[in-house]
C-alpha positions in Angstrom: 17.4 32.6 57.9 17.0 31.1 59.9 19.0 30.7 63.5 18.3 28.0 66.2 20.3 26.2 69.1 18.6 22.9 68.8 19.2 20.2 67.1 18.8 19.5 64.0 19.2 16.2 61.7 19.5 18.7 58.4 18.9 16.1 56.1 15.4 14.9 58.0 14.6 18.4 58.1 14.5 18.7 54.1 13.1 15.6 54.1 10.4 18.0 56.0 10.5 21.1 54.3 10.5 18.5 50.5 14.0 17.7 49.6 14.3 21.6 48.1 17.8 22.2 49.8 19.0 23.9 52.2 23.0 25.3 53.2 23.4 24.6 56.9 26.3 25.6 58.9 26.8 24.0 62.5 30.2 25.5 64.4 28.3 27.3 67.0 26.0 24.8 68.2 23.9 28.1 70.1 23.8 30.1 66.8 22.9 27.9 63.5 22.0 28.5 60.9 20.1 28.2 58.0 18.7 29.2 54.7 17.0 27.4 51.9 19.2 27.1 48.3 19.2 29.9 45.8 17.0 28.1 43.7 14.4 26.7 46.3 10.9 28.4 46.7 10.8 28.0 50.7 10.0 30.8 52.5 11.8 32.5 55.1 8.4 32.2 57.3 8.2 27.7 55.9 11.7 27.5 57.4 11.1 28.5 60.6 8.0 26.7 60.7 9.1 24.0 60.1 12.9 23.5 63.2 10.1 24.4 64.9 8.0 21.5 64.4 11.2 19.9 63.6 12.6 16.4 66.6 15.7 15.7 65.7 15.8 11.8 65.0 19.4 10.4 64.5 21.4 10.6 62.6 24.1 7.8 60.9 26.8 8.5 62.2 24.9 8.1 65.5 23.1 5.3 65.1 26.7 4.0 63.6 28.2 4.9 66.6 25.8 3.4 68.9 25.5 -0.4 66.6 29.3 -0.1 67.4 29.5 0.5 72.0 26.9 -2.5 71.7 28.6 -4.8 69.5 31.3 -3.7 72.4 29.8 -3.9 75.1 28.2 -7.8 73.4 31.5 -8.8 72.2 33.1 -8.3 76.6 29.8 -10.2 77.8 30.8 -13.0 75.9 34.4 -12.2 76.7 36.4 -11.5 74.9 39.5 -8.9 76.5 40.3 -5.6 74.9 42.6 -7.1 72.5 40.7 -9.5 70.8 38.0 -7.2 69.6 41.0 -4.8 68.5 42.3 -7.7 66.6 39.2 -8.5 65.6 38.5 -5.0 64.9 41.7 -4.5 62.7 
């Protein structure tokens, strides 16, 4: 088990460890708990080392939100009103 306060992209971390499966609890930002799955051969040291080296890339949710914000800004730049933008997105 590893506990960290570091920003973690769990899908990316699992890929960095060879896609062997991770179980995680991120309910507490200061104490994120990460474990290998039951059938995984990842050691605690390998997990801790991978977390230390891990630089979290954006999640798909973060990318989607950024694209949405940029799209809304572009529509406003083109002169669309909030009502028109809302109608377009409905």
